[in-house]
C-alpha positions in Angstrom: 5.9 1.3 16.1 4.6 2.6 13.1 1.3 1.0 11.6 -0.2 0.8 8.6 -3.9 0.0 8.1 -5.2 -2.6 5.6 -9.1 -3.0 4.2 -10.2 -6.4 5.7 -10.6 -7.8 2.2 -6.9 -7.8 1.6 -5.8 -8.9 5.1 -5.8 -12.6 3.9 -3.7 -11.6 0.9 -1.2 -9.8 2.7 -1.0 -13.0 5.7 -0.6 -15.3 3.0 2.5 -13.5 1.4 0.1 -12.7 -2.4 0.4 -9.2 -1.3 4.0 -8.0 -0.4 3.2 -4.2 -1.6 1.7 -1.7 -0.5 1.1 1.9 -2.2 0.3 4.9 0.0 -0.1 8.7 -0.7 0.9 11.6 1.4 2.9 9.7 3.9 2.5 11.0 7.2 4.4 8.6 8.9 7.9 9.1 7.3 8.1 5.2 6.3 11.4 4.1 5.6 13.7 0.9 4.2 14.1 -1.3 7.6 11.4 0.1 9.7 9.3 -2.4 11.7 5.8 -1.9 11.0 2.5 -3.2 12.7 -0.2 -4.2 10.4 -4.0 -3.6 11.0 -7.0 -4.3 9.9 -8.7 -1.1 9.4 -12.6 -1.9 9.7 -11.3 -3.0 13.4 -7.6 -1.6 14.5 -7.0 -5.2 15.2 -3.0 -5.9 14.5 -3.0 -8.9 12.4 0.8 -8.7 11.6 4.1 -7.4 11.9 6.5 -6.5 8.8 9.7 -5.1 7.9 9.7 -2.8 5.3 12.3 -4.1 2.5 12.4 -1.6 -0.3 10.4 2.0 -1.1 10.3 3.2 -4.6 8.3 6.6 -5.3 6.7 7.6 -9.1 3.9 9.5 -10.2 0.9 7.3 -11.0 0.8 8.3 -14.4 4.3 6.8 -14.7 3.3 3.2 -13.1 4.8 0.5 -15.3 3.2 -3.5 -15.0 6.3 -4.2 -12.7 5.2 -2.1 -10.2 1.9 -4.1 -9.7 3.8 -7.2 -8.6 2.9 -7.9 -5.3 -0.2 -5.9 -5.2 -3.6 -6.3 -6.0 -4.8 -5.8 -9.3 -7.5 -3.3 -10.7 -9.7 -3.9 -13.5 -8.6 -0.8 -15.5 -7.0 2.5 -14.7 -10.5 4.0 -13.6 -11.3 1.3 -10.7 -7.2 2.3 -9.8 -8.1 6.2 -9.6 -11.9 5.6 -7.9 -10.3 3.4 -5.3 -7.5 5.9 -4.2 -9.9 9.0 -4.3 -12.0 6.6 -2.4 -8.9 6.6 0.6 -7.4 9.9 -0.4 -10.0 12.2 -1.9 -9.9 14.2 -5.0 -6.3 15.1 -4.5 -5.5 11.8 -6.5 -4.5 12.5 -10.1 -2.2 11.3 -12.6 0.6 13.6 -10.9 0.0 12.3 -7.6 3.4 10.9 -6.5 2.7 7.0 -4.9 5.0 5.4 -2.6 5.4 1.4 -3.6 6.4 -0.1 -0.1 7.4 -3.7 -0.4 7.4 -5.6 2.5 8.1 -9.2 4.4 6.4 -10.4 7.3 8.3 -10.8 10.1 
């Protein structure tokens, strides 16, 4: 089963259904609609949920619209968003970076 890791601060949002979208760059897992995925706590590696991917879209960061943030945690501003993703993925993140917008449902 494929896995996705979430920072501990996001686990409660995911478990409660408040967060049902995750954004990923450089998808090395080849995630697809219909995939069943085991969600892990990033810091511990412990499983906290199982989910099904129900929709995937891709676009460049500069193309994000307000509706792309629905079901996803919010950022104070664009700088905070870039800073957050550069922390995870390094300096490869820029306005041309393609993001995979993944909608899921807990099963």
